[in-house]
C-alpha positions as CSV (number, residue, x, y, z in Angstrom):
1,X,2.2,-19.8,14.0
2,X,3.5,-16.3,13.3
3,X,3.3,-14.4,10.1
4,X,4.5,-11.0,8.8
5,X,2.6,-9.1,6.2
6,X,4.1,-6.4,4.2
7,X,1.0,-4.3,2.8
8,X,1.2,-1.6,0.3
9,X,-1.8,0.9,0.0
10,X,-1.9,3.1,-3.1
11,X,-4.6,5.7,-4.5
12,X,-7.0,4.3,-7.2
13,X,-5.3,5.0,-10.6
14,X,-8.5,6.5,-11.7
15,X,-7.9,9.0,-8.8
16,X,-6.1,12.4,-8.7
17,X,-3.1,12.1,-6.3
18,X,-2.2,15.1,-5.3
19,X,1.1,14.5,-3.1
20,X,2.3,12.7,-6.1
21,X,1.3,15.5,-8.5
22,X,3.4,17.7,-6.1
23,X,6.1,15.7,-6.0
24,X,6.2,15.1,-9.8
25,X,6.5,19.1,-10.5
26,X,9.3,19.0,-7.8
27,X,11.4,16.6,-9.6
28,X,11.3,18.6,-12.9
29,X,12.1,22.0,-11.0
30,X,14.9,19.7,-9.3
31,X,16.1,19.0,-13.1
32,X,14.9,15.4,-13.0
33,X,12.5,16.1,-15.7
34,X,12.8,12.1,-16.6
35,X,10.9,11.3,-13.5
36,X,7.1,11.4,-13.9
37,X,4.1,9.9,-12.7
38,X,4.9,9.7,-9.1
39,X,2.1,8.5,-6.8
40,X,2.3,8.6,-3.0
41,X,0.9,5.7,-0.8
42,X,1.7,3.9,2.4
43,X,3.6,0.8,3.5
44,X,2.4,-1.2,6.5
45,X,4.1,-4.1,8.1
46,X,2.4,-6.1,10.6
47,X,2.5,-9.5,12.4
48,X,-0.4,-12.0,12.7
49,X,-0.8,-15.2,14.8
50,X,-2.6,-17.7,12.5
51,X,-3.0,-21.5,12.2
52,X,-1.9,-21.6,8.6
53,X,-0.8,-19.0,5.8
54,X,-4.3,-19.1,4.4
55,X,-6.2,-17.9,7.5
56,X,-3.2,-15.1,8.1
57,X,-4.2,-14.1,4.6
58,X,-7.8,-14.0,5.2
59,X,-7.1,-11.8,8.5
60,X,-5.1,-9.4,6.9
61,X,-7.3,-8.8,3.9
62,X,-9.9,-8.3,6.5
63,X,-7.9,-5.9,8.5
64,X,-7.2,-4.0,5.0
65,X,-10.7,-3.7,4.2
66,X,-12.1,-2.6,7.5
67,X,-9.4,-0.6,8.7
68,X,-6.0,-0.1,6.8
69,X,-7.5,1.4,3.4
70,X,-10.4,3.3,2.3
71,X,-11.8,1.1,-0.5
72,X,-13.4,4.0,-2.3
73,X,-10.2,5.8,-3.0
74,X,-7.3,3.3,-2.4
75,X,-6.4,-0.3,-3.5
76,X,-4.0,-2.7,-1.5
77,X,-1.8,-5.5,-1.9
78,X,0.0,-7.5,0.4
79,X,2.3,-10.3,0.8
80,X,2.7,-12.9,3.7
81,X,5.7,-14.9,4.9
82,X,6.6,-17.1,8.3
83,X,8.1,-14.7,10.4
């Protein structure tokens, strides 16, 4: 079976996000003072072949831990559906 995974990788809440801080400052300079607390991350979409959804979830989790996120500085969340 083929599954599609949607993965979001974000900086840990406890860490400073320099990109997000810069964008927040720019929002204020553009007259968008109501926008605050911007955090910048990445979105990854991939497809995985697996016998079951739980096997696909396990493979995606492993990919996130080993390659797609830096566990020291980032957190991740993903969803999986049949493709």
